[in-house]
C-alpha positions in Angstrom: 93.7 93.6 104.3 96.0 95.4 101.9 95.2 96.6 98.4 97.6 94.1 97.0 95.8 91.2 98.8 92.5 92.2 97.2 94.1 92.4 93.8 95.7 89.0 94.2 92.4 87.5 95.5 90.5 88.9 92.5 93.1 87.7 90.0 93.1 84.2 91.5 89.3 84.2 91.5 89.3 85.0 87.8 91.9 82.4 86.9 90.2 79.7 89.0 86.7 80.2 87.6 87.7 81.2 84.1 85.3 83.4 82.1 82.7 83.2 84.9 85.3 84.6 87.3 86.0 87.4 84.9 82.3 88.1 84.7 82.1 88.1 88.5 85.0 90.4 88.9 83.6 92.8 86.4 80.2 92.6 88.0 81.7 93.3 91.4 83.7 96.2 90.1 80.7 97.8 88.4 78.2 97.2 91.3 80.3 98.4 94.1 79.4 102.0 94.8 81.3 102.8 98.0 84.4 100.5 97.7 86.4 100.8 94.4 87.4 97.5 92.9 90.2 97.5 90.3 88.4 95.3 87.8 89.9 97.0 84.8 93.4 96.3 85.8 92.7 92.7 86.5 90.9 92.2 83.1 93.8 93.9 81.2 96.3 91.8 83.0 94.4 88.6 82.2 94.0 89.7 78.5 97.7 90.2 78.3 98.6 87.0 80.0 97.6 84.7 77.2 95.6 82.4 79.4 92.2 83.4 77.9 90.8 84.5 74.6 90.7 88.3 74.5 87.4 88.3 72.6 85.7 86.1 75.2 87.3 88.2 78.0 85.7 91.2 76.4 82.3 89.6 76.2 82.4 88.3 79.8 83.6 91.6 81.2 81.0 93.6 79.2 78.1 91.5 80.3 79.4 91.6 83.9 79.8 95.3 83.9 76.4 95.9 82.3 74.7 93.7 84.9 76.7 95.4 87.7 75.8 99.0 86.5 72.2 98.0 86.1 72.0 96.6 89.6 73.5 99.9 90.9 71.0 101.9 89.0 68.1 99.8 90.4 69.4 100.2 93.9 69.5 103.9 93.5 66.1 104.0 91.8 64.4 101.9 94.5 66.2 103.9 97.2 64.7 107.1 95.8 61.3 105.5 96.0 61.9 104.4 99.5 63.0 107.8 100.7 60.1 109.4 99.0 57.7 107.0 100.6 59.3 107.4 104.1 59.8 111.1 104.1 57.2 112.2 101.6 59.5 114.1 99.3 62.8 114.0 97.6 65.5 116.6 97.3 64.1 119.3 95.0 67.0 121.6 95.1 69.2 119.3 93.1 66.4 118.4 90.7 65.7 122.1 90.1 69.3 122.9 89.5 69.5 120.1 86.9 66.4 121.3 85.2 67.9 124.8 85.0 71.0 123.4 83.3 69.0 121.7 80.5 68.8 123.5 77.2 
């Protein structure tokens, strides 16, 4: 599957489902940690196309991005607890180096 195929699929998904599709594309773009999704390019293209109200695109994309980022945060937070429970500790070297950088 080529990058252009993914871009076309996400664009058609957004157009087919309207603002809910824009929400879904933004959620997918913000929640994907390992695979980058070009959600911003799709949202800008849809805003410039005149098919949707730019204000409602902004609202749908903002809510989708917020939910996606929050789900990524919860995944990392729960993963940290799981690692701590399984192995009995977390990486202290990175934690200590971050504490040393604080004012």
